[in-house]
C-alpha positions as CSV (number, residue, x, y, z in Angstrom):
1,M,-21.6,23.4,9.7
2,P,-19.5,21.4,7.1
3,K,-17.5,18.5,8.4
4,E,-13.7,19.2,8.8
5,V,-11.7,17.0,6.5
6,T,-8.0,16.1,7.5
7,L,-5.8,15.3,4.5
8,K,-2.7,13.1,5.3
9,T,0.1,11.7,3.1
10,A,2.3,8.9,3.9
11,E,4.7,9.2,6.8
12,F,8.4,9.4,6.3
13,D,10.1,6.1,6.1
14,S,13.8,6.0,6.4
15,R,14.1,3.0,4.2
16,F,13.0,5.3,1.4
17,P,14.9,8.7,1.8
18,N,14.8,9.9,-1.7
19,Q,12.2,12.0,-3.3
20,N,11.3,9.3,-5.8
21,Q,8.7,7.1,-3.8
22,T,8.3,4.6,-6.5
23,R,9.7,1.8,-4.4
24,H,8.1,2.8,-1.2
25,C,4.8,2.6,-3.1
26,W,5.7,-0.9,-4.4
27,V,6.9,-2.3,-1.1
28,S,3.8,-0.8,0.8
29,Y,1.4,-2.5,-1.6
30,A,3.3,-5.8,-1.2
31,D,3.6,-5.4,2.6
32,Y,-0.1,-4.6,2.8
33,Y,-1.3,-7.8,1.1
34,R,1.4,-9.9,2.9
35,C,0.0,-8.4,6.2
36,I,-3.6,-9.1,5.5
37,N,-2.9,-12.6,4.3
38,K,-1.3,-13.4,7.7
39,K,-3.2,-11.3,9.9
40,G,-6.5,-10.4,8.4
41,E,-8.2,-7.5,6.9
42,D,-9.3,-6.3,10.3
43,Y,-5.7,-6.1,11.7
44,E,-5.0,-2.4,12.5
45,P,-1.2,-2.2,11.7
46,C,-2.0,-3.4,8.1
47,K,-3.9,-0.1,7.6
48,L,-0.7,1.9,7.6
49,F,0.5,0.1,4.7
50,Y,-2.9,0.6,3.0
51,N,-2.9,4.3,3.7
52,T,0.7,4.8,2.4
53,F,0.3,3.0,-1.0
54,H,-3.0,4.6,-1.8
55,S,-1.1,8.2,-0.9
56,L,1.8,7.2,-3.0
57,C,0.8,5.0,-5.9
58,P,-1.0,6.2,-9.0
59,N,-4.4,4.4,-9.3
60,E,-3.5,2.9,-12.6
61,W,-0.5,1.0,-10.9
62,I,-2.8,-0.2,-8.1
63,G,-5.5,-1.4,-10.8
64,K,-2.6,-3.2,-12.7
65,W,-1.3,-4.9,-9.5
66,D,-4.8,-5.9,-8.3
67,E,-5.6,-7.4,-11.8
68,Q,-2.2,-9.3,-11.5
69,R,-3.1,-10.6,-8.1
70,E,-6.4,-11.9,-9.4
71,N,-4.7,-13.6,-12.2
72,G,-2.1,-15.1,-10.2
73,T,0.7,-13.1,-12.1
74,F,1.7,-10.7,-9.4
75,P,5.6,-10.9,-9.5
76,A,6.0,-11.1,-5.8
77,N,5.1,-13.6,-3.0
78,L,2.4,-12.2,-1.0
79,D,1.8,-15.2,1.4
80,G,3.3,-13.4,4.3
């Protein structure tokens, strides 16, 4: 019997009420890295941000931002 798969998208966030979710994507990406930099990758609440930005952000954007973080050119402070 095939395993049942549950698909989920980002939950509603009242800070981002409009249909355009670009800012929600950006803030969730930055919040995730701030969270893990402060609390560690195993901190469960950080995973909400991870799931949100992976649900909302195009993979190309994530790749670009990952590159910028690695190069030290990411345009936000992620120190937490």
